[in-house]
C-alpha positions in Angstrom: 0.0 0.0 0.0 1.5 3.3 -1.1 1.3 6.9 -0.3 1.0 9.2 -3.4 2.8 12.6 -3.2 6.5 12.5 -2.5 6.3 8.7 -2.7 5.1 7.4 -6.1 5.2 10.8 -7.7 7.3 13.9 -6.8 5.8 17.2 -6.0 8.7 19.5 -5.2 8.1 21.6 -8.3 4.5 22.3 -7.3 3.7 26.0 -6.7 0.8 25.8 -4.2 0.1 29.5 -4.0 0.5 30.0 -7.7 -2.2 27.3 -8.1 -4.4 29.0 -5.6 -4.0 32.3 -7.4 -5.2 30.6 -10.6 -8.2 29.3 -8.8 -8.8 32.8 -7.3 -8.9 34.3 -10.8 -11.7 32.0 -11.8 -13.7 33.0 -8.7 -12.9 36.7 -9.2 -14.1 36.5 -12.8 -17.3 35.0 -11.6 -17.8 37.8 -9.1 -17.4 35.8 -6.0 -13.9 36.6 -4.6 -12.3 39.5 -2.7 -8.7 40.7 -3.7 -6.2 37.8 -3.6 -4.3 38.9 -0.5 -7.5 38.9 1.5 -8.7 35.6 -0.1 -5.3 33.9 0.7 -5.4 35.1 4.3 -8.9 33.7 4.9 -8.1 30.6 2.9 -5.2 29.7 5.2 -7.3 30.2 8.3 -10.1 28.1 6.9 -7.7 25.3 5.9 -6.0 25.3 9.3 -9.4 25.1 11.0 -10.6 22.2 8.8 -7.3 20.3 9.0 -7.2 20.8 12.8 -10.2 18.6 13.4 -9.2 16.2 16.2 -10.5 13.1 14.3 -8.7 14.2 11.1 -11.9 14.8 9.1 -11.4 15.6 5.5 -13.5 17.9 3.4 -13.4 18.3 -0.4 -11.6 21.3 -1.9 -15.0 22.5 -3.2 -16.1 22.7 0.4 -13.0 24.5 1.5 -13.4 27.2 -1.2 -17.1 27.6 -0.3 -16.2 28.1 3.4 -13.6 30.7 2.4 -16.0 32.6 0.3 -18.7 32.5 3.0 -16.3 34.0 5.5 -15.6 36.7 2.9 -19.3 37.6 2.8 -20.4 35.7 -0.4 -23.5 33.5 -0.4 -22.4 30.4 -2.2 -22.7 26.6 -2.0 -20.0 24.2 -2.8 -21.8 22.9 -5.9 -21.6 26.3 -7.5 -20.2 25.9 -11.1 -17.7 28.7 -10.5 -16.3 26.9 -7.5 -16.1 23.7 -9.5 -14.3 25.4 -12.3 -11.8 26.9 -9.8 -11.3 23.5 -8.3 -10.5 22.1 -11.7 -8.0 24.8 -12.4 -6.3 24.1 -9.1 -6.4 20.3 -9.8 -4.7 20.6 -13.2 -2.1 23.0 -11.9 -1.1 20.3 -9.4 -1.3 17.4 -11.8 0.8 19.3 -14.4 3.6 19.9 -11.8 4.0 16.3 -10.8 6.7 14.0 -12.2 7.7 10.4 -11.7 11.1 8.7 -11.5 11.8 6.6 -14.5 12.1 3.3 -12.7 8.7 3.4 -10.9 6.7 1.6 -13.6 9.1 -1.4 -13.8 9.2 -1.6 -10.0 5.4 -1.7 -9.9 5.3 -4.3 -12.6 7.6 -6.5 -10.6 5.6 -6.0 -7.3 2.3 -6.6 -9.1 3.4 -10.2 -9.8 3.5 -10.9 -6.1 1.3 -8.5 -4.2 -2.0 -6.6 -4.3 -1.2 -2.9 -4.7 -3.0 0.2 -3.5 -2.6 3.9 -3.2 -3.9 5.8 -0.2 -3.5 9.6 -0.2 -4.5 12.8 1.6 -6.2 14.7 -1.2 -9.2 17.0 -1.0 -9.6 16.6 -4.7 -9.9 12.8 -5.2 -9.7 13.1 -9.0 -6.0 14.0 -8.8 -5.3 10.3 -8.2 -6.8 8.6 -11.3 -5.9 11.5 -13.6 -2.2 11.4 -12.5 -1.9 7.6 -12.4 -3.4 7.4 -15.9 -1.1 10.1 -17.2 1.9 8.1 -16.1 0.3 4.9 -17.2 0.6 3.2 -13.8 -3.0 3.1 -12.7 -3.3 -0.4 -14.2 -1.0 -1.8 -11.5 -3.3 -0.9 -8.6 -6.2 -2.8 -7.2 -7.6 0.2 -5.4 -6.9 4.0 -5.2 -8.3 5.9 -2.3 -8.3 9.6 -1.5 -9.1 11.2 1.9 -11.6 13.5 0.0 -13.6 10.4 -0.8 -13.4 8.7 2.6 -14.0 11.9 4.6 -10.9 11.3 6.9 -7.3 12.1 6.4 -4.2 10.0 7.4 -3.3 9.3 10.1 -6.9 8.6 11.0 -7.4 4.8 11.3 -10.6 5.2 9.4 -9.0 5.7 6.0 -6.5 2.9 6.5 -9.3 0.5 7.6 -11.4 1.5 4.6 -8.4 0.7 2.3 -7.9 -2.7 3.9 -11.6 -3.5 3.7 -11.8 -2.5 0.0 -8.6 -4.4 -0.8 -9.7 -7.5 1.1 -6.5 -7.5 3.2 -5.6 -8.1 6.8 -3.5 -5.4 8.5 -0.8 -7.8 9.7 -0.4 -9.0 6.1 -0.1 -5.4 4.7 2.8 -3.1 4.3 2.4 0.7 4.0 5.1 2.7 2.2 5.2 6.4 2.6 7.4 9.5 3.1 5.7 10.8 6.2 6.5 9.4 9.6 3.4 11.1 11.0 0.7 10.5 8.4 1.9 7.3 6.9 4.0 5.4 9.4 2.1 6.4 12.6 -1.3 6.0 11.0 -0.6 2.6 9.4 1.1 1.1 12.5 -1.9 2.2 14.6 -4.1 -0.2 12.7 -1.6 -3.1 12.8 0.2 -2.7 9.4 3.9 -3.1 8.8 5.5 0.1 7.6 8.4 1.2 5.4 9.5 4.8 5.6 10.7 6.4 2.4 13.3 8.8 3.7 13.6 11.4 1.0 16.3 13.2 3.0 14.2 16.3 3.3 14.1 18.1 6.7 11.8 16.1 8.9 10.0 18.2 11.5 7.1 15.9 12.1 6.3 15.1 15.8 5.7 11.4 16.2 6.7 8.5 18.3 6.2 6.0 15.5 9.1 4.0 14.3 9.0 2.3 10.9 9.8 -1.4 10.5 12.2 -0.6 7.7 13.6 2.6 6.1 14.6 3.1 2.5 16.0 6.1 0.6 14.9 5.0 -2.8 11.9 3.0 -4.1 14.3 0.8 -6.0 15.2 -0.8 -2.7 11.6 -1.8 -2.0 11.2 -5.2 -3.7 14.1 -6.7 -1.7 13.2 -5.0 1.6 9.6 -6.4 1.3 11.1 -9.9 1.2 12.5 -9.3 4.7 9.1 -8.4 6.3 
Protein backbone atom coordinates (compact mmCIF):
# COMPACT_ATOMS: atom_id res chain seq x y z
CA UNK A 1 0.00 0.00 0.00
CA UNK A 2 1.55 3.29 -1.14
CA UNK A 3 1.29 6.95 -0.29
CA UNK A 4 1.04 9.18 -3.37
CA UNK A 5 2.78 12.57 -3.21
CA UNK A 6 6.54 12.49 -2.54
CA UNK A 7 6.33 8.69 -2.70
CA UNK A 8 5.05 7.40 -6.05
CA UNK A 9 5.25 10.83 -7.67
CA UNK A 10 7.34 13.85 -6.79
CA UNK A 11 5.76 17.20 -6.02
CA UNK A 12 8.72 19.46 -5.21
CA UNK A 13 8.07 21.56 -8.35
CA UNK A 14 4.52 22.34 -7.26
CA UNK A 15 3.70 26.02 -6.70
CA UNK A 16 0.82 25.80 -4.21
CA UNK A 17 0.08 29.50 -3.98
CA UNK A 18 0.52 29.96 -7.71
CA UNK A 19 -2.19 27.31 -8.15
CA UNK A 20 -4.36 29.03 -5.56
CA UNK A 21 -3.98 32.31 -7.43
CA UNK A 22 -5.18 30.64 -10.65
CA UNK A 23 -8.24 29.31 -8.81
CA UNK A 24 -8.85 32.77 -7.35
CA UNK A 25 -8.88 34.34 -10.82
CA UNK A 26 -11.72 32.05 -11.83
CA UNK A 27 -13.71 33.00 -8.73
CA UNK A 28 -12.91 36.69 -9.22
CA UNK A 29 -14.09 36.55 -12.83
CA UNK A 30 -17.30 34.98 -11.57
CA UNK A 31 -17.85 37.83 -9.14
CA UNK A 32 -17.40 35.83 -5.96
CA UNK A 33 -13.95 36.64 -4.63
CA UNK A 34 -12.26 39.48 -2.74
CA UNK A 35 -8.72 40.65 -3.69
CA UNK A 36 -6.20 37.80 -3.63
CA UNK A 37 -4.32 38.88 -0.51
CA UNK A 38 -7.55 38.85 1.52
CA UNK A 39 -8.67 35.61 -0.10
CA UNK A 40 -5.34 33.94 0.68
CA UNK A 41 -5.39 35.07 4.32
CA UNK A 42 -8.90 33.72 4.87
CA UNK A 43 -8.09 30.55 2.90
CA UNK A 44 -5.17 29.72 5.19
CA UNK A 45 -7.30 30.25 8.30
CA UNK A 46 -10.11 28.05 6.95
CA UNK A 47 -7.69 25.34 5.85
CA UNK A 48 -6.02 25.31 9.27
CA UNK A 49 -9.41 25.06 10.97
CA UNK A 50 -10.59 22.20 8.76
CA UNK A 51 -7.30 20.30 9.01
CA UNK A 52 -7.24 20.83 12.77
CA UNK A 53 -10.20 18.56 13.38
CA UNK A 54 -9.24 16.18 16.23
CA UNK A 55 -10.49 13.14 14.30
CA UNK A 56 -8.73 14.18 11.07
CA UNK A 57 -11.93 14.83 9.15
CA UNK A 58 -11.37 15.65 5.48
CA UNK A 59 -13.48 17.94 3.35
CA UNK A 60 -13.36 18.35 -0.39
CA UNK A 61 -11.57 21.29 -1.92
CA UNK A 62 -14.95 22.55 -3.16
CA UNK A 63 -16.13 22.66 0.45
CA UNK A 64 -12.98 24.50 1.49
CA UNK A 65 -13.43 27.16 -1.18
CA UNK A 66 -17.09 27.59 -0.29
CA UNK A 67 -16.20 28.09 3.38
CA UNK A 68 -13.58 30.68 2.44
CA UNK A 69 -16.03 32.62 0.28
CA UNK A 70 -18.72 32.52 2.96
CA UNK A 71 -16.28 34.03 5.46
CA UNK A 72 -15.56 36.73 2.88
CA UNK A 73 -19.25 37.57 2.76
CA UNK A 74 -20.40 35.72 -0.35
CA UNK A 75 -23.51 33.54 -0.40
CA UNK A 76 -22.37 30.38 -2.18
CA UNK A 77 -22.73 26.61 -2.04
CA UNK A 78 -19.96 24.17 -2.79
CA UNK A 79 -21.80 22.85 -5.86
CA UNK A 80 -21.60 26.30 -7.50
CA UNK A 81 -20.24 25.91 -11.06
CA UNK A 82 -17.74 28.71 -10.47
CA UNK A 83 -16.32 26.88 -7.47
CA UNK A 84 -16.11 23.65 -9.45
CA UNK A 85 -14.28 25.44 -12.26
CA UNK A 86 -11.83 26.95 -9.77
CA UNK A 87 -11.27 23.50 -8.25
CA UNK A 88 -10.54 22.06 -11.70
CA UNK A 89 -8.00 24.79 -12.39
CA UNK A 90 -6.31 24.08 -9.07
CA UNK A 91 -6.42 20.33 -9.81
CA UNK A 92 -4.66 20.56 -13.18
CA UNK A 93 -2.09 23.02 -11.88
CA UNK A 94 -1.14 20.32 -9.37
CA UNK A 95 -1.27 17.43 -11.83
CA UNK A 96 0.83 19.29 -14.41
CA UNK A 97 3.58 19.90 -11.83
CA UNK A 98 3.98 16.27 -10.76
CA UNK A 99 6.65 14.00 -12.17
CA UNK A 100 7.74 10.41 -11.65
CA UNK A 101 11.11 8.71 -11.46
CA UNK A 102 11.79 6.55 -14.52
CA UNK A 103 12.11 3.26 -12.67
CA UNK A 104 8.74 3.39 -10.90
CA UNK A 105 6.69 1.57 -13.60
CA UNK A 106 9.08 -1.38 -13.81
CA UNK A 107 9.20 -1.60 -10.01
CA UNK A 108 5.40 -1.68 -9.86
CA UNK A 109 5.32 -4.28 -12.62
CA UNK A 110 7.62 -6.47 -10.55
CA UNK A 111 5.62 -6.01 -7.35
CA UNK A 112 2.34 -6.61 -9.12
CA UNK A 113 3.40 -10.18 -9.84
CA UNK A 114 3.50 -10.95 -6.08
CA UNK A 115 1.27 -8.52 -4.24
CA UNK A 116 -2.00 -6.62 -4.32
CA UNK A 117 -1.19 -2.92 -4.69
CA UNK A 118 -3.05 0.16 -3.47
CA UNK A 119 -2.62 3.94 -3.24
CA UNK A 120 -3.94 5.84 -0.22
CA UNK A 121 -3.49 9.60 -0.25
CA UNK A 122 -4.47 12.76 1.59
CA UNK A 123 -6.18 14.66 -1.21
CA UNK A 124 -9.18 16.95 -0.97
CA UNK A 125 -9.57 16.62 -4.74
CA UNK A 126 -9.89 12.83 -5.24
CA UNK A 127 -9.74 13.14 -9.04
CA UNK A 128 -6.03 13.97 -8.80
CA UNK A 129 -5.27 10.29 -8.21
CA UNK A 130 -6.82 8.62 -11.28
CA UNK A 131 -5.86 11.48 -13.59
CA UNK A 132 -2.20 11.42 -12.52
CA UNK A 133 -1.86 7.65 -12.41
CA UNK A 134 -3.38 7.38 -15.88
CA UNK A 135 -1.10 10.13 -17.16
CA UNK A 136 1.94 8.13 -16.07
CA UNK A 137 0.34 4.86 -17.23
CA UNK A 138 0.60 3.21 -13.80
CA UNK A 139 -3.04 3.10 -12.72
CA UNK A 140 -3.26 -0.41 -14.21
CA UNK A 141 -0.98 -1.76 -11.48
CA UNK A 142 -3.28 -0.86 -8.57
CA UNK A 143 -6.20 -2.83 -7.21
CA UNK A 144 -7.56 0.23 -5.42
CA UNK A 145 -6.87 3.97 -5.22
CA UNK A 146 -8.30 5.87 -2.29
CA UNK A 147 -8.26 9.59 -1.45
CA UNK A 148 -9.14 11.20 1.85
CA UNK A 149 -11.61 13.46 0.04
CA UNK A 150 -13.63 10.35 -0.82
CA UNK A 151 -13.45 8.71 2.60
CA UNK A 152 -13.98 11.88 4.62
CA UNK A 153 -10.95 11.28 6.86
CA UNK A 154 -7.25 12.07 6.43
CA UNK A 155 -4.22 10.02 7.36
CA UNK A 156 -3.25 9.32 10.14
CA UNK A 157 -6.90 8.59 11.00
CA UNK A 158 -7.40 4.83 11.33
CA UNK A 159 -10.63 5.18 9.36
CA UNK A 160 -8.97 5.74 5.98
CA UNK A 161 -6.53 2.85 6.53
CA UNK A 162 -9.32 0.51 7.62
CA UNK A 163 -11.39 1.50 4.58
CA UNK A 164 -8.44 0.73 2.31
CA UNK A 165 -7.93 -2.67 3.93
CA UNK A 166 -11.62 -3.49 3.67
CA UNK A 167 -11.80 -2.50 0.01
CA UNK A 168 -8.60 -4.38 -0.79
CA UNK A 169 -9.75 -7.45 1.15
CA UNK A 170 -6.53 -7.54 3.16
CA UNK A 171 -5.59 -8.08 6.79
CA UNK A 172 -3.48 -5.36 8.46
CA UNK A 173 -0.84 -7.81 9.68
CA UNK A 174 -0.36 -8.97 6.08
CA UNK A 175 -0.13 -5.43 4.68
CA UNK A 176 2.81 -3.06 4.34
CA UNK A 177 2.39 0.70 4.00
CA UNK A 178 5.08 2.67 2.17
CA UNK A 179 5.24 6.43 2.56
CA UNK A 180 7.43 9.46 3.11
CA UNK A 181 5.66 10.82 6.21
CA UNK A 182 6.46 9.40 9.63
CA UNK A 183 3.35 11.05 11.04
CA UNK A 184 0.68 10.52 8.38
CA UNK A 185 1.93 7.26 6.87
CA UNK A 186 3.99 5.36 9.44
CA UNK A 187 2.15 6.36 12.61
CA UNK A 188 -1.27 5.98 10.98
CA UNK A 189 -0.59 2.59 9.41
CA UNK A 190 1.07 1.13 12.50
CA UNK A 191 -1.90 2.18 14.62
CA UNK A 192 -4.13 -0.25 12.70
CA UNK A 193 -1.58 -3.07 12.77
CA UNK A 194 0.19 -2.70 9.44
CA UNK A 195 3.89 -3.08 8.84
CA UNK A 196 5.53 0.10 7.59
CA UNK A 197 8.38 1.22 5.37
CA UNK A 198 9.47 4.83 5.62
CA UNK A 199 10.73 6.37 2.39
CA UNK A 200 13.27 8.85 3.73
CA UNK A 201 13.62 11.43 0.98
CA UNK A 202 16.31 13.22 3.00
CA UNK A 203 14.16 16.34 3.31
CA UNK A 204 14.14 18.10 6.66
CA UNK A 205 11.78 16.15 8.89
CA UNK A 206 10.00 18.23 11.53
CA UNK A 207 7.08 15.92 12.15
CA UNK A 208 6.27 15.13 15.77
CA UNK A 209 5.66 11.43 16.15
CA UNK A 210 6.70 8.54 18.34
CA UNK A 211 6.23 6.04 15.52
CA UNK A 212 9.14 3.99 14.26
CA UNK A 213 8.99 2.27 10.86
CA UNK A 214 9.75 -1.42 10.48
CA UNK A 215 12.17 -0.58 7.69
CA UNK A 216 13.63 2.56 6.13
CA UNK A 217 14.62 3.06 2.50
CA UNK A 218 16.00 6.07 0.65
CA UNK A 219 14.94 5.00 -2.83
CA UNK A 220 11.93 3.03 -4.09
CA UNK A 221 14.28 0.77 -6.04
CA UNK A 222 15.17 -0.78 -2.68
CA UNK A 223 11.56 -1.75 -2.02
CA UNK A 224 11.23 -5.20 -3.66
CA UNK A 225 14.15 -6.66 -1.69
CA UNK A 226 13.15 -4.99 1.57
CA UNK A 227 9.61 -6.36 1.29
CA UNK A 228 11.06 -9.87 1.25
CA UNK A 229 12.47 -9.29 4.74
CA UNK A 230 9.12 -8.42 6.33
